[in-house]
C-alpha positions as CSV (number, residue, x, y, z in Angstrom):
1,M,-9.0,-26.6,9.6
2,S,-10.2,-27.2,6.1
3,A,-8.0,-27.2,3.0
4,E,-10.0,-24.3,1.5
5,R,-9.4,-22.2,4.6
6,I,-5.6,-22.9,4.6
7,V,-5.4,-21.9,0.9
8,M,-7.4,-18.7,1.5
9,L,-5.1,-17.8,4.4
10,A,-2.0,-18.5,2.3
11,I,-3.4,-16.3,-0.5
12,G,-4.2,-13.6,2.0
13,A,-0.7,-13.7,3.4
14,V,0.8,-13.2,-0.1
15,I,-1.5,-10.3,-0.9
16,F,-0.9,-8.6,2.4
17,T,2.9,-9.0,2.2
18,A,2.9,-7.5,-1.3
19,W,0.6,-4.6,-0.1
20,A,2.7,-3.9,3.0
21,A,5.9,-3.9,1.0
22,L,4.5,-1.4,-1.5
23,M,3.0,0.7,1.2
24,F,6.3,1.0,3.0
25,R,8.1,1.7,-0.3
26,M,5.7,4.6,-0.9
27,L,6.0,6.0,2.6
28,F,9.8,5.9,2.5
29,L,9.9,7.3,-1.0
30,L,7.7,10.3,0.0
31,R,9.8,10.9,3.1
32,K,13.0,10.8,1.1
33,R,11.6,13.3,-1.5
34,A,10.4,15.7,1.3
35,E,13.8,15.4,3.0
36,E,15.7,16.1,-0.3
37,E,13.5,19.1,-1.2
38,S,13.4,20.7,2.2
39,G,17.0,19.9,3.1
40,K,15.9,19.0,6.7
41,P,16.5,15.5,8.1
42,F,12.9,15.6,9.6
43,P,10.6,17.5,7.2
44,G,7.5,19.1,8.7
45,P,3.9,18.4,8.0
46,G,3.7,21.0,5.3
47,E,6.4,19.4,3.2
48,T,5.0,16.0,3.9
49,M,1.5,16.9,2.8
50,N,2.9,18.6,-0.3
51,H,4.5,15.3,-1.4
52,W,1.4,13.3,-0.6
53,G,-0.6,15.6,-2.9
54,R,2.0,15.2,-5.6
55,F,1.9,11.5,-5.2
56,F,-1.8,11.2,-5.6
57,R,-2.0,13.6,-8.6
58,G,1.2,13.2,-10.5
59,E,2.1,11.0,-13.4
60,R,5.4,10.2,-11.9
61,D,3.9,7.7,-9.5
62,R,1.0,6.4,-11.5
63,K,2.3,2.8,-11.6
64,L,2.8,2.6,-7.9
65,R,-0.6,4.1,-7.2
66,Q,-2.2,1.5,-9.6
67,W,-0.4,-1.4,-7.8
68,L,-1.5,-0.1,-4.4
69,T,-5.1,0.3,-5.5
70,G,-5.1,-3.1,-7.1
71,L,-3.7,-4.8,-4.0
72,T,-6.0,-2.9,-1.7
73,M,-9.0,-4.1,-3.8
74,A,-7.6,-7.6,-3.8
75,L,-7.4,-7.5,0.0
76,F,-11.1,-6.4,0.2
77,V,-12.1,-9.2,-2.2
78,W,-10.0,-11.7,-0.2
79,M,-11.7,-10.6,3.1
80,I,-15.1,-11.0,1.6
81,G,-14.2,-14.4,0.2
82,L,-12.9,-15.5,3.6
83,A,-16.0,-14.3,5.3
84,L,-18.2,-16.2,2.9
85,L,-16.1,-19.3,3.3
86,T,-16.5,-19.4,7.0
87,A,-20.2,-18.5,7.0
């Protein structure tokens, strides 16, 4: 395996780990908010979708949304770079 490929895979691992950590943080945060608002340990789809909508529109989570968007774009760029490297 070439050194360029090893470096690309290491970069991909770092980007994906950061993306996955933020995604889980977002999912647990939305579940926690839905649970607190509804008072139920397992909120239904209505409460869950309500918090998803608030997440995507609200100012409260702008920074988290920006990080997730940036890391998602970085993953796409990384995949394209990896494909071009192996071509």
